ROPALO-785998 format. One record per residue: residue number from 1; residue in one letter; x, y, z of N, C-alpha, C in turn. Coordinates in pm, 1 decimal. Example, Ala and Ser with C-alpha at 12.3 -4.5 7.8 and 13.67 -1.06 7.14 Angstrom:
REM ROPALO-785998
(1, 'A', (1319.0, -569.0, 780.0), (1230.0, -450.0, 780.0), (1320.0, -330.0, 780.0))
(2, 'S', (1285.0, -225.0, 708.0), (1367.0, -106.0, 714.0), (1290.0, 3.0, 787.0))
***
This chain:
REM ROPALO-785998
(1, 'M', (-73.1, -494.7, -3198.2), (18.3, -561.0, -3106.4), (123.7, -634.0, -3190.0))
(2, 'E', (248.1, -620.4, -3153.1), (355.1, -686.8, -3225.1), (357.5, -835.0, -3191.7))
(3, 'E', (396.3, -914.8, -3291.1), (398.2, -1059.3, -3274.4), (498.4, -1104.7, -3170.4))
(4, 'T', (601.4, -1024.7, -3142.6), (706.0, -1065.8, -3049.4), (673.4, -1036.4, -2903.5))
(5, 'E', (559.7, -973.6, -2876.2), (525.2, -942.2, -2737.1), (502.4, -1069.8, -2657.7))
(6, 'Q', (548.0, -1068.6, -2532.6), (535.0, -1184.5, -2444.4), (440.0, -1152.1, -2330.2))
(7, 'L', (368.4, -1252.4, -2284.8), (284.0, -1244.0, -2167.2), (313.9, -1370.4, -2088.5))
(8, 'E', (387.7, -1352.0, -1978.1), (441.4, -1468.0, -1905.3), (527.4, -1547.7, -2003.8))
(9, 'K', (501.9, -1677.4, -2017.1), (581.7, -1760.9, -2107.9), (520.4, -1771.9, -2247.0))
(10, 'Y', (414.8, -1694.0, -2273.3), (340.9, -1706.2, -2398.4), (375.6, -1594.0, -2495.5))
(11, 'K', (392.6, -1628.6, -2620.9), (420.9, -1531.8, -2726.0), (286.7, -1486.2, -2783.5))
(12, 'I', (256.6, -1358.0, -2770.3), (130.3, -1302.9, -2818.7), (135.2, -1292.9, -2971.1))
(13, 'V', (32.5, -1346.3, -3035.5), (24.0, -1343.8, -3181.3), (-74.8, -1235.7, -3227.1))
(14, 'D', (-189.1, -1226.4, -3157.5), (-292.6, -1133.7, -3201.8), (-388.6, -1102.2, -3086.6))
(15, 'E', (-441.9, -982.5, -3085.7), (-548.6, -947.9, -2991.8), (-680.6, -978.6, -3061.1))
(16, 'L', (-763.4, -1063.9, -2998.6), (-888.7, -1105.3, -3060.0), (-1008.7, -1024.2, -3012.6))
(17, 'A', (-1008.1, -982.5, -2886.3), (-1121.6, -907.8, -2831.6), (-1074.4, -823.5, -2714.2))
(18, 'H', (-1148.9, -716.0, -2688.7), (-1114.2, -625.1, -2580.2), (-1244.3, -572.9, -2520.0))
(19, 'S', (-1255.9, -580.5, -2387.2), (-1374.9, -527.0, -2319.3), (-1329.2, -440.7, -2202.6))
(20, 'N', (-1423.3, -393.1, -2123.6), (-1389.7, -313.1, -2006.0), (-1324.6, -396.9, -1896.7))
(21, 'I', (-1343.7, -529.1, -1900.6), (-1293.7, -616.9, -1795.2), (-1168.8, -693.3, -1835.8))
(22, 'C', (-1163.4, -738.7, -1961.1), (-1049.4, -822.4, -2000.6), (-1016.3, -805.7, -2148.1))
(23, 'T', (-902.0, -862.3, -2185.6), (-859.2, -870.2, -2324.1), (-832.0, -1016.3, -2355.0))
(24, 'V', (-868.6, -1057.5, -2477.0), (-847.3, -1195.3, -2519.8), (-743.4, -1195.2, -2631.0))
(25, 'Y', (-643.0, -1282.4, -2614.2), (-532.8, -1292.0, -2709.9), (-521.9, -1432.4, -2768.1))
(26, 'R', (-480.1, -1439.4, -2892.3), (-431.3, -1564.3, -2949.0), (-282.1, -1561.2, -2922.3))
(27, 'A', (-229.4, -1669.1, -2868.8), (-88.0, -1672.5, -2831.0), (-30.0, -1810.1, -2863.5))
(28, 'F', (98.1, -1824.5, -2836.9), (166.0, -1950.7, -2863.2), (250.2, -1988.4, -2742.6))
(29, 'D', (229.6, -2110.3, -2695.1), (307.7, -2165.5, -2584.7), (427.6, -2235.8, -2646.2))
(30, 'E', (542.0, -2167.0, -2644.2), (662.1, -2222.0, -2709.2), (716.7, -2344.1, -2637.2))
(31, 'S', (695.4, -2354.0, -2504.5), (748.4, -2468.9, -2430.6), (674.7, -2597.9, -2466.2))
(32, 'L', (547.2, -2587.0, -2502.7), (469.1, -2706.0, -2539.7), (434.2, -2709.2, -2688.1))
(33, 'N', (481.5, -2608.4, -2762.6), (465.4, -2602.1, -2907.4), (318.6, -2611.8, -2949.3))
(34, 'R', (234.4, -2524.6, -2890.4), (92.8, -2527.4, -2925.7), (31.2, -2387.3, -2911.9))
(35, 'P', (-71.9, -2360.2, -2994.2), (-143.0, -2232.9, -2981.0), (-232.5, -2235.3, -2857.9))
(36, 'V', (-252.8, -2119.4, -2798.5), (-340.3, -2105.7, -2681.7), (-422.4, -1978.7, -2695.9))
(37, 'L', (-527.7, -1971.3, -2617.3), (-608.9, -1852.0, -2605.2), (-588.1, -1799.7, -2464.0))
(38, 'I', (-561.6, -1672.2, -2449.7), (-540.3, -1612.4, -2317.7), (-649.0, -1508.9, -2292.8))
(39, 'K', (-717.0, -1523.6, -2181.6), (-816.5, -1425.8, -2136.0), (-755.4, -1357.5, -2015.0))
(40, 'K', (-716.1, -1232.2, -2030.7), (-641.2, -1159.5, -1927.4), (-725.4, -1045.9, -1870.4))
(41, 'L', (-741.2, -1047.4, -1737.8), (-810.1, -937.3, -1669.9), (-723.9, -811.9, -1676.5))
(42, 'H', (-787.9, -698.0, -1696.1), (-713.6, -571.9, -1688.4), (-666.5, -554.4, -1543.7))
(43, 'P', (-546.6, -501.1, -1520.6), (-492.3, -488.6, -1384.3), (-587.0, -420.1, -1285.8))
(44, 'Q', (-657.8, -314.9, -1327.5), (-749.5, -247.4, -1236.1), (-866.4, -338.1, -1198.2))
(45, 'M', (-907.9, -427.5, -1287.0), (-1015.4, -523.3, -1257.2), (-964.2, -635.6, -1166.7))
(46, 'A', (-839.0, -674.5, -1186.0), (-780.0, -781.4, -1104.1), (-766.6, -738.4, -957.8))
(47, 'R', (-763.8, -608.6, -932.4), (-756.1, -558.6, -795.2), (-892.2, -558.1, -725.3))
(48, 'E', (-999.5, -576.2, -802.0), (-1134.9, -581.9, -746.5), (-1162.0, -725.3, -699.6))
(49, 'D', (-1178.8, -743.2, -568.6), (-1195.0, -877.4, -512.7), (-1310.0, -956.1, -575.1))
(50, 'D', (-1424.7, -891.9, -596.4), (-1539.3, -965.6, -650.3), (-1516.4, -1009.8, -794.2))
(51, 'I', (-1454.8, -925.6, -875.5), (-1428.4, -960.7, -1015.1), (-1323.0, -1070.3, -1022.4))
(52, 'R', (-1216.4, -1056.1, -945.0), (-1111.1, -1157.5, -943.9), (-1166.6, -1292.0, -895.5))
(53, 'S', (-1253.8, -1287.7, -796.7), (-1315.6, -1408.9, -743.5), (-1403.0, -1477.2, -849.7))
(54, 'R', (-1480.3, -1400.2, -923.8), (-1562.9, -1457.5, -1031.9), (-1475.3, -1518.5, -1140.2))
(55, 'F', (-1364.7, -1452.4, -1171.1), (-1271.3, -1502.3, -1271.7), (-1211.5, -1636.1, -1225.9))
(56, 'E', (-1177.4, -1644.5, -1097.8), (-1123.4, -1768.7, -1042.0), (-1228.9, -1880.2, -1045.2))
(57, 'R', (-1352.6, -1847.8, -1014.2), (-1460.2, -1948.2, -1021.3), (-1480.7, -1995.7, -1165.0))
(58, 'E', (-1467.2, -1905.0, -1261.3), (-1476.2, -1942.0, -1402.3), (-1367.1, -2043.3, -1437.4))
(59, 'A', (-1245.8, -2018.3, -1389.2), (-1134.6, -2111.0, -1414.2), (-1163.1, -2247.9, -1353.0))
(60, 'Q', (-1212.1, -2249.4, -1230.8), (-1241.4, -2375.9, -1162.8), (-1354.7, -2450.2, -1232.2))
(61, 'A', (-1456.4, -2378.7, -1277.0), (-1567.6, -2442.9, -1347.9), (-1519.7, -2502.6, -1480.2))
(62, 'C', (-1436.8, -2428.5, -1552.7), (-1382.3, -2479.5, -1679.3), (-1299.5, -2605.7, -1657.2))
(63, 'A', (-1226.8, -2609.6, -1547.7), (-1140.4, -2724.2, -1518.1), (-1221.4, -2849.3, -1485.8))
(64, 'Q', (-1345.1, -2832.7, -1441.5), (-1429.1, -2947.2, -1403.9), (-1502.2, -3009.1, -1523.4))
(65, 'V', (-1510.3, -2937.1, -1633.7), (-1587.5, -2983.2, -1749.7), (-1494.7, -3045.8, -1852.4))
(66, 'K', (-1530.0, -3165.5, -1895.2), (-1453.0, -3232.9, -1999.9), (-1552.5, -3279.8, -2106.0))
(67, 'H', (-1547.7, -3217.1, -2223.9), (-1639.5, -3250.7, -2332.2), (-1571.9, -3213.2, -2464.1))
(68, 'P', (-1590.8, -3292.5, -2569.8), (-1524.8, -3262.0, -2698.4), (-1563.4, -3126.7, -2757.9))
(69, 'N', (-1678.7, -3071.6, -2719.3), (-1723.1, -2944.1, -2774.5), (-1692.5, -2824.6, -2683.8))
(70, 'I', (-1615.5, -2847.1, -2578.9), (-1578.8, -2740.1, -2486.3), (-1426.3, -2735.8, -2476.3))
(71, 'V', (-1369.2, -2616.0, -2488.7), (-1222.9, -2604.1, -2483.8), (-1170.4, -2640.2, -2345.4))
(72, 'D', (-1048.8, -2695.8, -2343.7), (-981.4, -2728.7, -2217.9), (-914.7, -2605.1, -2160.3))
(73, 'I', (-905.0, -2600.9, -2029.6), (-828.5, -2495.8, -1962.6), (-689.1, -2551.8, -1936.1))
(74, 'Y', (-587.6, -2474.8, -1974.3), (-449.4, -2517.6, -1955.0), (-386.6, -2455.6, -1831.5))
(75, 'G', (-436.8, -2340.4, -1789.0), (-375.9, -2276.6, -1673.2), (-454.3, -2157.1, -1624.7))
(76, 'F', (-424.9, -2120.4, -1500.6), (-482.6, -2002.4, -1437.5), (-370.2, -1935.3, -1361.4))
(77, 'H', (-340.5, -1811.3, -1394.6), (-230.4, -1738.4, -1332.9), (-284.8, -1615.5, -1261.5))
(78, 'V', (-238.9, -1594.6, -1138.4), (-282.8, -1478.1, -1061.6), (-160.8, -1404.9, -1008.1))
(79, 'D', (-148.7, -1280.6, -1045.5), (-56.0, -1187.2, -982.7), (-110.9, -1047.7, -1011.8))
(80, 'P', (-60.0, -944.8, -946.1), (-121.1, -811.7, -959.7), (-132.2, -759.4, -1103.0))
(81, 'E', (-40.7, -795.3, -1190.6), (-44.1, -742.3, -1327.0), (-93.1, -842.3, -1430.8))
(82, 'N', (-85.7, -971.1, -1402.6), (-122.3, -1073.5, -1501.3), (-213.5, -1179.3, -1441.0))
(83, 'T', (-340.7, -1146.8, -1429.2), (-439.1, -1245.9, -1387.5), (-505.0, -1294.8, -1515.0))
(84, 'M', (-486.5, -1424.8, -1544.5), (-532.7, -1473.3, -1674.3), (-566.1, -1621.2, -1675.3))
(85, 'L', (-655.8, -1655.5, -1767.4), (-688.8, -1793.4, -1798.5), (-614.2, -1828.1, -1926.3))
(86, 'V', (-558.9, -1948.2, -1932.7), (-496.0, -1997.2, -2054.7), (-579.1, -2116.2, -2099.7))
(87, 'L', (-633.9, -2104.7, -2219.2), (-728.3, -2202.9, -2271.6), (-679.2, -2262.9, -2402.4))
(88, 'E', (-736.0, -2377.3, -2436.2), (-712.2, -2439.8, -2565.4), (-758.3, -2342.6, -2673.8))
(89, 'F', (-678.9, -2328.0, -2779.5), (-718.1, -2243.6, -2892.2), (-771.6, -2333.0, -3001.9))
(90, 'V', (-891.6, -2301.7, -3049.9), (-953.2, -2376.9, -3158.4), (-973.2, -2281.9, -3275.2))
(91, 'E', (-914.6, -2314.3, -3388.3), (-928.6, -2232.9, -3508.7), (-1071.0, -2246.5, -3559.9))
(92, 'G', (-1131.6, -2136.5, -3600.1), (-1266.0, -2143.4, -3653.8), (-1333.4, -2008.9, -3651.4))
(93, 'L', (-1462.2, -2012.0, -3674.2), (-1540.4, -1889.0, -3675.8), (-1571.1, -1844.1, -3534.8))
(94, 'S', (-1594.6, -1717.2, -3518.3), (-1632.7, -1660.1, -3390.6), (-1775.9, -1701.6, -3356.2))
(95, 'L', (-1800.7, -1728.0, -3229.8), (-1937.8, -1758.9, -3189.2), (-2016.2, -1630.5, -3174.9))
***
């Protein structure tokens, strides 16, 4: 993936993981000058009501938890092509 690719207002830096349901990107929020992690549902998965609903519940659950060892959620975007969670990016080793 090229560094100049955009996803909404975020500049994609690197693809970190890819599964049958979603792709995870390291990105940069230029408006707030900070790195972010984006978990984006594949468009065909976003059209599945049950999967999209679980993804939305994940976003709501993340928003309710505040702890120094848990990343913050910065946003949740839903549209037919870009259903995604935007999370705090923490540099470090993979879990």
